[in-house]
N, C-alpha and C positions, 0 to 999 in steps of 0.2 A: 541541654538544647534540643531544638527539634529535629528527628530524622526525616527524610524523605525516601519511602518503602515503593517500589516500583514492581509491581506485580508482574511476573513474566511466566507464570507457569506452562502455557502452551507453546510458547516461542522455545524455551529451555527443553520441553520433553519432544515436540515433535517433529522436528528437523526440517521444517518448512523456512523458506526463505522468500515469501512472496510479501506483500506491502507491508500489512501490519508487522510481522516479524522485522522486517527493516525499519519501522518506526521505532518500535521496542529496542532495538539494538542500537541504532544513531543517539536516540533521547538519550538510553543509559549511558552511553558513553560521554556523552557532552555534558550531563548532571554531573557525573561526577568529576568533571575539570572545573566546572562550575561552583562547586559546593560552598567555598568561602565567600563568595560575593554575595550569597542571597540568603543567609541567615540559618542554612540548616549545618547541623555537627556532621553529618555523614549521608550518603546516597547509598541504599543497600537494594539490591535484588531480590527480592522474595517469593515462594514459591507456597503455593497453597494443597494441601494434601486433606486426607481424612483425619489426622491428627492437627490439625490446623496450619500453624505457621511456621514457615521454616526459611532461613538467610541461606541465600546461595555467596560462595566467596568471591563469584564472578560469574558475570553472562557472558560464555565463550563465544569467541565469533565463530560465524558457519565456515563451511570448507569453502565456500564459494565466496567470501568476503576477502579483498585482498591481505596477505599475511593470516589467513584464516588457519584452522588446525582442522585434525579429520572429524569427519560428519557425524561419526560415530559418538563424538566426546559430548556426551548429552546426559542430564543427570539422572537417575533411576531409583525410585520410590516405588516400592510395592502397593503402595495405598494412596497410591495418585489418583486424585477425582477426577476424572474423564468421563467423556459424553460416547455413545455409540454414532454421535451424528460425526465424529472428526475421523480424519484418517488415523489409521494405526500408528502408535508409535513404538520403536524398536530399541532403545537405551540399550548400550552395550558396556557403558562403564559407568562406576559409580564415581559421581564426585560427591566430597564432604561437603553435607549441609547439616545446619543445627539448629534445631527449633529455637524460635524467636517470639520473644513475650511482646507483647505490644504494650506501648507506652502512650500515657493521656495524651502527651505534645507530638506525636507521629504523625505524619501524612501520609496518608496511603494514595498511590496513583495508580488505576488502573487504564494500561495503555493497550494491556493484551486482548485476545478474543476471549474474555474469560465469560461470555456466555455460554463456552463450549464446557464448561466445568460446574459442577456442583459447589460452587464457592460459597453461598450466601450463607451458611452456619458459620464459616469463618468471618466473612465479613462483617456480618452482625455481631460478633465477637467484638472484633477489633474496634466497631463503633461505639459499642459498649462500654469498652475500654480508654474511650474517650479520643481515637483518631478521627481526625478529619478524612473523610474521605472525598477525592477528586478522581475526574474519568475525562479520558479523552474519547470523544463518541467519534466514529469513524464514517458511518452512514447509516440509513432507515432503509436500505433496499431489501432485505428480508421480509420487511413490513409491506413494502410497495410491491414488491414482486416475488413473491412466494415460489411463482413457479422456478425461477432461476437455480433452486436449492433444493437440496434433500428434503426428504418429507419429513416433518416434524421442525425442522431447524427453524421457522417463523415462531414457532409456538415458544421454544425454549429462547430465542432472541427478544421477544416480547417480554417474556415473564422478567428477566435480565433487565430489561430498559425499565421496566415499570418499578424494579427494586431500585434502581440507581436514581430515577427522579424523586422518589420519597427521601433516600436516605443520602445523597451526595450535598457536599457542600458548595462544588463546582463543577460543571462539565464546560470542557474547551473543546470546541468542535474544529474538525480540520476544515471547515470551508463555510462562509456566509449561508449559502445555499444549503448547507446541514443544520445550520443554527437554525434557520428560517422554519424548516421542515419540522426539527424537534420543538420549536416553541409553539409551533401548531399542535403537533401531537401531545404535548403537556397541555395548552389549552382546551383540548376535547377529554383528556384522562383526567389528569390532576390540577384544576384550575388554582387550587388554592396553593401549588407551589410556585406558579409562574414570577409571584414577584418575590418569593425569599429564597431561590436558587440562581445563583449566579451560571450566566449563559455565555462564554466568550467563544473568539475565533483564534486558532492557531494555523495558519497554513504550514505543513511539512517542511522541512528542508529539502535542498536540490543538488548538496552536493555529497551525498554520501559513496558516490562510486570513487576509487582511486584506480590508478594507469599499474600495471602489475606485467607480469611476463608476458611474451607474446602469445597470442591466440592461437588456437589449434589451426591445424592444417586447413582442414574442413572451412573453416571461415577464414583463411588468408585466398582460398582457391573461390570462396564465393565472390567475394569483393577483389580482384589481385591487384589492384591499383590504387593508391590514395585518392581518391574524389575531393580535390580540394576547392571547387565550386559546386555547393550544393544546387539543385535546380538547374544547372546549365542543359538547355535544350539539345545540345549536341553528345551530350553522355547518356549513358542507358540512367532511368530511373532505377534508385536502390531504395525500397522501402523496407522498413525496419518497425515490427510490430511487437510491441514488449505488454507482457499481461498473461496470465493464469489462463489457462483453456477451460474457460468455463460458459456456460449459454449465454451471457450478458455483456461478454467482451466481443462480439461482433465480427469473430473470425471468419464465421462462415459468408457472412456478407462480403468481408474484403477477399477471400478468395473467389467468390462469381464474378467480382469487378477484377481481379487480375484476369480471370481465367478470357473475360469478354476482351481485354485489350491483348493477351496472348495471340487470341484467335484474329485478331486483326493484325498483330504481326506478323504471324504466319501467312496471312494473304497477303501482305504489302510488305516484302522485304526491304522495302525503304523507312518501312516505319520504323520508330525510335523503340527500343524493347524496355522492359521492365524486369526486374530481379526482385523477389520477397522472399526477406528472411524474418521467420516466426521466431520469437524468443520468450518461452514461456513453459512451465511445468504443464502435465495434464491436469485437470480438477476434476468437474462431476458432471454428471449428464452430456457428455460428447462423445460418446462412443462412438457416433456418426460420422463426427467431425475427424474424429482420430483415425479412423478406417481410411476416409479421405484423404488424409492428408499422407499417410503410409503409402496408398496406394497410387497417388499422383501422379500423371504420366511426367508431368514437369519435376517432380524433386530431383533434385540434385542437380538439376539445370538451371531452370529458374523460380525454383521451390525451394527454401531451405527450410530446416524446423529444427532448432535446439532447444531441449527439455531440460538442459542443467548448464548455461554458461554460467561461467565465474563472472563477478563484480567486474574485474579488469578486462574480461572478454566482451562483456555489457558496454563498458565504457567504449572500445575497440568498434563496436557496431555503430554506437551513438557518433562517433568520429567519424565513420568512412560511410553512412547513410546518406541518401539527398534529403530524405524528410522522415519525420517519426510519424505512422499511420495510426489514427487511434479510433477504430470505430465503435466503440463500447457504448450500451443502451443506457447505464445508469453507472454512476460513480458516486463515491463520497468526496474525491479529490480527484484522482489521476496522477500518481506520482513520476510515472515516467514522462507525462508533459513537461513536469518540472525539472526533469531530470536532462532531458533534449534541450529545453530553453536556456539552462544554466551551460549549456556548451554550446548553444547559437545555432542548434539544427530545427531545421523548419518542422514545423508541423502541420498536419492533416487531420482535420477533427471531425465527431459526429457533433452537427449542432444541437447541444444541450445547454441547458442553464449553467450545471457545473463546470463544463468545457468552457462557457464564457467568462466563466468569473477565473478560472484557473488563466485561462491564455490569453485573452483580452481582445480587443478588437482588429488589431492587427495579424491574429492568425489565420488561416484558413479552415471553411469549414464547410460541410457535406449534409443534405438530409439524412437522419439517422434512419437506419436499417433499410435503406435504399441502397443496393448494389449498383443500380443503373446510375441515379444521381453519383455514386463514388467513381462508377467509372469515366462519366463523364467529367468529373474533375481533376481525375486522373490523367486523361486526354489533353486537357488544358495544360496541365504541369508537364507534360511530354512536349508539347509544342511551344511552350513560352519560358524564356529564360528569365523574364521578371514577374513569374508568377507569384513568388512568394514575396512580402513584403519584407525589405531590408532591413526595416525599423523594429521588427520582430526579434525578441523580446524587449519590451522596454525597459530603460535602467529601473533597478530595484523592483521588479516585478517577482523577481524568484529571490528567495533567500537562504543562507546556510543553514544547517543544523544546529552551529552554535547558535547563532541569531534566534532562530525558533525557540531553542531550550532555555536560552536567556530570560525573553519574554516570558516563556510560560512559567518558571519558576518565580518570577517577579509576580504573576497574578496569582501563584498559592500564596505566597506571603501576602500579598494583600486581602486574600479571602480570607489567610488564618488571623488575621490581624481585626476584621469586621466580619464574623461569621454571621450568618443568616438564618440557619437551620437548627431547629431543636430535635432532639433524637428521641425517640422512647426505646426504652430497655428491652431487650428480647430476652425472652426466658424459654 
């Protein structure tokens, strides 16, 4: 009977807990619960190293997940296939992994950031052994905006994508926007594949965070009382920004806008104030931003930065904020938007095609990359209790990880019954 093999090498080894890793963990957990319903004999977390394929007994929770374990509990293998473009790994404990022999009826699902690995020797071996390759594709941003990433990543990313297009049976994109971008790329680079490759859309789930123990004192001091009416003009405006600190996320624009508001408040004591909480780990190419945040005169008073919030603490922030502000220039989906919407938290978003797809017409938007436009919008929010549409989010706009995984597994089964791609052996 068929096995579903979910590749999770980078998630298991890097210690990261950003968007892709959250998708990998939630999807794997739900797939293991849904196995009996979709014709798969088992769901196995698998790793790629220089020796080929290995099975991981379980994909351990990250330390920041509710009920997680120590952050150092990650697999270790001396022959891990890795890339100098990624952050260093520091695994400190061995988990028992065992060699895995690919079987002809296996389904291999790539969800992780596999382009960071030298994975294609193992992937070709799996395809030649009869496995069907399926991929969840998150975005094309490294090709669209290589300036946002470390030197060399765009080239590595494109090589991986080109191989995926040639050899995958199906690609499920995290949004219709990404699907359209990918279809255009395929038309341009591999037109023979456009009618023989299944392209679908699977919006990620929104309910991955769980409440847990009380948050750290610094969070409670930041927002000392529960705010029951979000967007109330008589209350301080509590902005929550969630996302890795990297150039495309727009944190500098957000900080510029908030500084304009703070200057107004200082000049006019009657003006309503604003508190900004930034939740996200440092990424790359943001040294100037990190220094600015670290030395900011409002830090600890009206500006708070947390690089290591647990999932329970992030859930607490979503619950206590006035709104999520998401000034990103480029996204494949924008998981924090869905997480906010799942909790009924209003959102204030840069006006991009993907944000319109995810959040819909009842969310509030501002011109991308414009601190002045964002500051003007924030002033409107401060002075109007009806600034946010109470009809957002519309019923059914966001879904659970269980629903997402269920429809994904249904799609994999349909593809397996009607394969469209023929693979040439690799030698």
